C-alpha positions in Angstrom: 48.8 -11.2 21.3 51.4 -9.2 23.3 53.3 -11.9 25.1 51.4 -12.4 28.3 48.7 -14.3 30.2 46.1 -12.5 32.2 42.6 -12.8 33.6 41.3 -9.6 32.0 41.8 -7.7 28.8 45.1 -5.9 28.4 47.0 -4.6 25.4 50.4 -3.2 24.6 48.6 0.2 23.9 48.0 0.5 27.6 51.4 -0.8 28.6 52.8 0.6 31.8 55.6 -0.9 34.0 53.5 -0.3 37.1 50.2 -1.7 35.7 48.0 -2.7 38.6 46.8 -5.9 37.2 47.2 -9.7 37.5 49.6 -10.7 34.8 52.1 -13.4 33.9 54.4 -12.0 31.2 57.2 -14.0 29.7 57.7 -11.1 27.3 55.1 -8.3 27.3 55.9 -6.1 24.4 54.5 -5.2 20.9 54.3 -8.5 18.9 52.8 -8.8 15.4 50.6 -11.9 15.3 49.5 -11.3 11.7 52.7 -11.4 9.7 54.3 -14.7 10.8 54.6 -17.2 13.6 52.2 -19.1 15.8 50.8 -18.9 19.3 49.7 -22.2 20.8 48.7 -23.5 24.2 47.8 -26.8 25.8 46.9 -28.1 29.2 47.2 -31.5 30.8 46.0 -33.3 34.0 47.7 -36.6 33.2 50.2 -38.1 30.9 53.9 -37.5 30.0 53.6 -33.7 30.2 52.9 -33.9 33.9 55.9 -36.2 34.5 58.2 -33.9 32.5 57.0 -30.9 34.4 57.5 -32.7 37.8 61.0 -33.8 36.9 62.0 -30.3 35.9 60.6 -28.7 39.0 62.4 -31.2 41.3 65.6 -30.6 39.3 65.4 -26.8 39.7 64.1 -26.8 43.3 65.9 -29.7 45.1 64.1 -31.1 48.1 60.6 -30.0 46.9 59.4 -33.6 46.2 56.8 -32.1 43.8 54.3 -34.0 41.7 52.3 -32.0 39.2 48.6 -32.6 38.8 48.0 -29.8 36.2 50.0 -28.1 33.6 49.3 -25.2 31.2 51.8 -24.3 28.5 51.6 -21.4 26.1 54.2 -20.9 23.3 55.0 -17.9 21.1 57.0 -19.4 18.1 58.9 -17.3 15.6 56.8 -14.2 16.2 57.7 -10.8 14.7 58.7 -7.8 16.9 57.0 -4.7 15.9 58.5 -2.7 14.3 60.3 -5.5 12.3 63.5 -6.3 14.3 63.5 -10.0 14.0 61.8 -13.2 15.3 61.2 -14.2 18.9 60.4 -17.6 20.4 59.5 -18.0 24.0 57.2 -20.1 26.3 55.5 -20.0 29.7 54.4 -23.1 31.7 52.1 -22.9 34.7 52.5 -26.0 36.9 50.5 -26.9 40.0 49.9 -29.7 42.4 46.2 -28.9 43.2 46.1 -31.1 46.3 48.9 -29.3 48.1 48.3 -25.9 46.6 51.9 -25.7 45.3 52.4 -23.8 42.0 55.3 -22.7 39.8 55.8 -20.5 36.7 58.5 -21.5 34.2 59.6 -19.1 31.4 61.7 -20.5 28.5 63.4 -18.3 26.0 64.7 -19.1 22.5 66.6 -16.7 20.4 65.5 -13.1 21.3 66.8 -10.0 19.5 67.0 -6.6 21.1 63.6 -4.8 21.3 63.8 -1.1 21.0 60.4 -0.7 22.6 59.3 -0.9 26.2 59.0 -4.4 27.6 58.5 -6.4 30.7 59.3 -10.0 31.8 58.0 -11.4 35.0 54.7 -11.5 36.9 52.7 -9.5 39.4 49.4 -9.5 41.2 46.9 -6.7 41.4 48.1 -4.3 44.1 51.7 -5.4 43.4 51.8 -7.4 46.6 53.6 -10.3 44.9 55.7 -9.6 41.9 59.0 -10.3 40.2 60.6 -8.4 37.3 63.5 -10.0 35.4 66.1 -7.3 35.5 67.8 -8.1 32.2 69.5 -5.1 30.5 67.9 -6.0 27.1 65.5 -8.5 25.7 68.4 -10.4 24.0 69.7 -11.3 27.5 66.6 -13.2 28.4 67.9 -16.2 26.4 71.3 -16.0 28.1 70.5 -15.5 31.7 68.7 -17.6 34.4 67.7 -17.7 38.1 67.9 -21.5 38.2 71.3 -22.2 36.5 69.8 -23.0 33.0 70.5 -20.2 30.5 67.3 -19.1 28.9 65.1 -20.4 31.7 63.5 -18.5 34.6 61.4 -20.4 37.2 59.4 -19.2 40.2 57.4 -20.7 43.0 54.3 -18.5 43.2 51.8 -20.2 45.5 50.7 -18.7 48.8 53.3 -20.6 50.7 56.1 -19.1 48.7 55.2 -15.7 49.9 55.4 -16.5 53.7 58.9 -17.9 53.5 58.8 -20.5 56.2 62.0 -21.7 57.8 63.2 -25.3 58.2 61.5 -25.3 61.7 58.2 -24.4 60.2 55.8 -25.7 57.6 53.3 -23.8 55.4 49.7 -24.4 56.2 46.3 -22.8 55.6 44.1 -21.7 58.5 40.6 -20.4 57.6 41.8 -19.5 54.1 45.0 -17.7 55.2 48.4 -19.3 54.6 51.1 -19.0 57.3 54.0 -20.8 59.0 52.9 -23.5 61.5 55.4 -25.3 63.7 57.1 -28.3 62.1 57.3 -31.6 63.9 61.0 -30.9 64.6 60.2 -27.6 66.3 59.4 -28.2 70.0 57.0 -25.9 71.8 58.9 -24.5 74.8 56.1 -22.4 76.3 53.2 -22.2 73.9 51.0 -20.3 76.4 53.3 -17.3 76.0 54.4 -18.1 72.4 57.9 -18.8 73.7 58.3 -15.1 74.5 61.8 -13.6 75.0 62.0 -10.0 76.4 65.2 -7.9 76.2 65.6 -4.4 77.7 68.3 -1.8 77.5 67.7 1.7 78.8 64.4 3.0 77.5 64.2 0.5 74.7 62.5 -2.9 74.7 62.4 -6.0 72.5 59.8 -8.8 72.6 60.5 -11.9 70.4 57.7 -14.4 69.9 57.5 -17.7 68.0 55.9 -17.1 64.7 54.5 -20.6 64.3 53.0 -20.7 67.8 51.3 -17.4 67.1 49.9 -18.7 63.8 48.7 -21.9 65.3 46.8 -19.9 68.0 45.1 -17.9 65.3 47.4 -14.8 65.2 49.3 -14.4 61.9 52.2 -12.0 62.3 50.8 -9.6 59.7 47.8 -9.0 62.0 49.8 -7.9 65.1 51.1 -4.5 66.2 52.1 -2.5 69.3 49.9 0.2 70.9 50.7 2.3 67.8 49.1 0.3 64.9 51.9 1.5 62.6 54.4 -0.5 64.6 54.2 -4.1 63.4 56.6 -6.9 64.1 59.7 -7.8 62.1 60.3 -11.3 60.9 63.7 -12.6 62.0 64.2 -16.3 61.1 61.2 -18.0 62.7 60.5 -15.2 65.2 58.3 -12.2 65.2 60.2 -9.3 66.9 58.5 -6.2 68.3 60.7 -3.2 69.3 60.2 0.2 70.9 62.4 2.9 72.2 61.6 6.3 73.8 63.3 8.4 71.1 62.8 7.3 67.5 60.3 4.5 67.8 57.9 5.2 70.7 55.1 3.1 69.3 52.6 4.0 72.1 55.0 3.1 74.9 54.0 4.4 78.4 56.2 5.0 81.4 55.0 4.3 84.9 56.5 4.4 88.3 55.8 3.0 91.7 57.5 3.0 95.1 60.2 0.5 93.9 60.6 0.6 90.1 60.0 2.6 87.0 58.5 0.7 84.0 58.4 1.2 80.2 55.4 -0.8 78.9 53.8 -1.6 75.6 51.4 -4.2 74.3 51.2 -6.5 71.3 47.6 -6.4 70.0 45.6 -7.8 67.1 45.0 -5.4 64.2 41.5 -4.0 63.9 39.2 -5.4 61.3 40.2 -9.0 61.9 37.0 -10.8 62.7 34.9 -13.9 62.1 35.5 -15.5 58.7 39.2 -14.8 58.7 41.9 -16.7 60.5 41.0 -14.7 63.7 37.7 -15.9 65.0 35.2 -13.5 66.7 36.2 -14.6 70.2 40.0 -14.6 69.4 42.0 -11.7 70.9 45.5 -10.9 72.0 46.6 -8.3 74.5 50.1 -9.2 75.5 51.9 -6.7 77.6 55.7 -6.5 77.9 57.8 -4.1 79.8 61.3 -3.0 80.8 61.6 -2.7 84.6 64.4 -0.8 86.4 64.9 -0.9 90.1 64.3 2.2 92.2 66.8 1.3 95.0 70.0 -0.7 94.8 73.6 -0.4 95.9 76.8 -0.9 93.8 80.4 -0.1 94.5 83.8 0.0 92.8 87.3 1.3 93.4 90.3 2.4 91.5 94.0 3.0 92.2 95.6 6.1 93.7 96.4 7.2 90.2 93.2 8.9 88.8 91.4 6.8 86.2 87.8 6.2 85.4 85.7 3.2 86.6 82.5 1.7 85.4 79.9 -0.4 87.0 77.1 -2.1 85.1 73.9 -3.2 86.9 71.3 -5.7 85.7 68.1 -6.1 87.6 67.8 -9.8 88.7 65.2 -11.6 86.7 65.4 -9.1 83.8 68.0 -7.9 81.3 67.4 -4.2 82.0 70.8 -2.6 82.3 72.6 0.8 82.6 76.1 1.9 83.6 77.4 4.3 86.2 80.9 5.9 85.8 82.8 7.8 88.4 85.4 9.9 86.5 88.1 12.4 87.5 88.6 15.4 85.2 91.5 17.8 85.0 89.4 21.0 85.3 85.9 22.5 85.7 85.1 22.2 82.0 84.7 18.4 82.5 85.9 17.8 78.9 89.3 16.0 79.5 89.3 13.1 82.0 92.5 12.1 83.7 94.1 9.0 82.1 97.2 7.0 82.8 99.3 7.4 85.9 98.3 10.9 87.0 99.2 11.6 90.6 96.9 14.0 92.5 98.6 16.1 95.1 97.3 17.0 98.6 95.3 20.3 98.5 94.9 20.0 94.7 91.4 20.8 93.4 89.8 17.6 92.1 86.8 17.6 89.7 84.6 14.6 89.8 81.7 13.5 87.6 79.2 10.7 88.2 77.8 9.8 84.7 75.0 7.4 83.9 75.0 5.7 80.5 72.1 3.7 79.0 69.3 5.9 80.4 67.0 8.2 78.5 68.4 11.7 79.0 65.1 13.3 77.9 63.3 11.7 80.9 65.8 11.1 83.7 68.5 13.1 85.5 71.3 11.8 87.7 71.2 13.2 91.3 74.1 13.1 93.8 72.5 12.3 97.2 75.7 12.1 99.2 79.5 11.6 98.7 82.0 10.7 101.4 85.6 9.4 101.8 87.0 6.6 103.9 90.6 5.5 104.5 90.0 2.0 103.4 88.0 0.4 100.6 84.9 -0.1 102.7 81.8 1.9 102.0 80.6 1.5 105.6 83.9 2.1 107.3 83.3 4.0 110.6 86.0 6.6 109.9 84.7 8.8 107.1 84.7 12.4 105.8 81.5 13.8 104.3 81.8 15.9 101.1 78.1 16.0 100.0 75.2 15.6 102.4 71.6 15.6 101.1 72.7 16.8 97.7 74.5 19.8 99.2 78.2 20.5 100.2 79.2 19.6 103.7 79.3 22.9 105.7 82.4 21.7 107.5 84.4 21.4 104.3 84.6 24.8 102.6 86.4 23.4 99.6 83.4 21.4 98.3 81.4 22.7 95.4 78.4 21.0 93.8 78.7 22.3 90.2 75.9 20.3 88.5 73.3 18.1 90.0 69.9 16.8 88.9 69.8 18.5 85.5 71.3 15.9 83.2 72.6 12.3 83.2 75.9 13.5 84.6 76.4 15.3 88.0 79.6 17.3 88.8 81.3 18.4 92.0 84.8 19.3 93.2 86.9 19.4 96.4 90.5 19.8 97.5 92.4 16.5 97.9 93.3 15.5 101.5 94.5 12.4 103.5 93.4 10.8 106.7 95.9 11.8 109.4 97.8 8.9 110.9 95.5 6.3 109.3 96.2 5.8 105.6 97.9 7.5 102.7 94.9 6.5 100.5 91.4 7.7 100.4 88.4 5.9 98.9 85.6 8.1 97.5 82.0 6.9 97.6 78.9 8.5 96.1 75.3 7.6 96.4 73.1 8.7 93.5 69.6 8.2 92.2 67.8 8.6 88.9 65.1 11.2 89.0 62.3 11.6 86.4 62.7 15.1 84.9 58.9 15.5 84.5 58.6 15.6 88.2 60.3 19.0 88.2 62.0 18.2 91.5 65.4 16.8 90.3 67.5 19.9 90.9 67.4 21.1 94.5 68.7 24.5 95.8 71.6 24.7 98.4 71.3 28.1 100.1 73.8 28.6 102.9 71.9 31.6 104.1 68.8 29.6 104.9 68.4 27.3 107.9 70.0 23.9 108.0 67.0 22.0 106.7 66.9 24.1 103.5 70.6 23.9 103.1 70.4 20.1 103.3 67.9 20.1 100.5 64.1 19.5 100.6 62.8 16.1 101.5 62.0 14.2 98.3 58.9 12.4 97.5 59.2 8.7 96.7 58.2 9.3 93.1 61.4 11.4 92.6 63.6 8.3 93.2 64.2 5.9 90.3 67.1 3.6 90.9 69.4 4.5 93.8 73.0 3.4 93.6 76.4 3.8 95.2 79.7 4.0 93.5 83.3 4.3 94.8 86.8 5.2 93.7 90.2 5.5 95.4 93.1 8.0 95.4 
């Protein structure tokens, strides 16, 4: 009576835009079926109506190669709006190929006046998991608009496969009653044992990309998978399921571990609870796929710059992974460490120089940068036998009273200063080198005291445990 098809009693008296029911509504509103007009319906499983429906579907959805095996058509002809605002004529056709489980809804609109009352055109399922509302500004626009290029017609594919949105490299199939995207014949399986896994890391964030179709064929639909935190599911990107975590805004149960050579961020892709025998996941099916971001504990890097003070950057990538961070050795104009030198700035002999070693791409809430040692050489060789030590074991060289360690082991940047000098009779240039390491702040051992009144061992800094070292590196610059 009120312009819809459903599987349970509904009426306009109970109309609500967010009704939680199964409903197909070409025009759900208050229609008077007693004054004038006709409501008719028919269904067919053979004959010319099936051919007509098949032709129309293939015209509106090119490449579908659809053949209808069942059609149901309901027509509301010259019905009266209530209150009396004119006549309306519209139609809905349900079209299916039962063998392939492919189905469509077609809504056709004749002349429709404006309805002053509430109305809805579209469809939805109970729970609103699948729905579409035609967003026309008024009922009169239904006969003038379209989503398939035919004014007055709206058409939708509404079977289970339409909801999973398979790509050209996938094909929709059912497995144990659940529809998903299996791998198409033109989609080669590169490494089905690991679902063609691709792992990318940057600082304390990690990304694991898996083949959606290979997961589905193994019995793991993407909707059933999550990280250690069940609220962190995967995102669908083309034909991939992508899981991401970071250690700030999307922790997702990520853990951090360390050993004598590396520190490791780790998470696991798991099967959601409650999936058991009788669904697509069998009782003996399980998934526990760990992925991690690994950073080296010890490595050496080096760089240089001209006699004119300017910053330098070195990026390091651990061989075999894409885990990366950057070290920068920067010269600043004063102890505020706000304004770095830039351009052709010449530093005079005996001028106080302010140096920062800065690490980018690491989690500042978990790690600090520690200056182990800094020294100068007359040539661009980190191991040149002629050298002058500035920092030894995290503390100033006692033989150079101009060196100050201003900040060390409390943040991702460490600061020190010294007065500029040259190597007598060897070279007018000096090359500055610093060896640093990353220290986990939770250890509480990142910042070491340098007390000149204590004995030499204490002045040099306490011996560190191996757990305090996370990625050791060297960096150089020249003056």
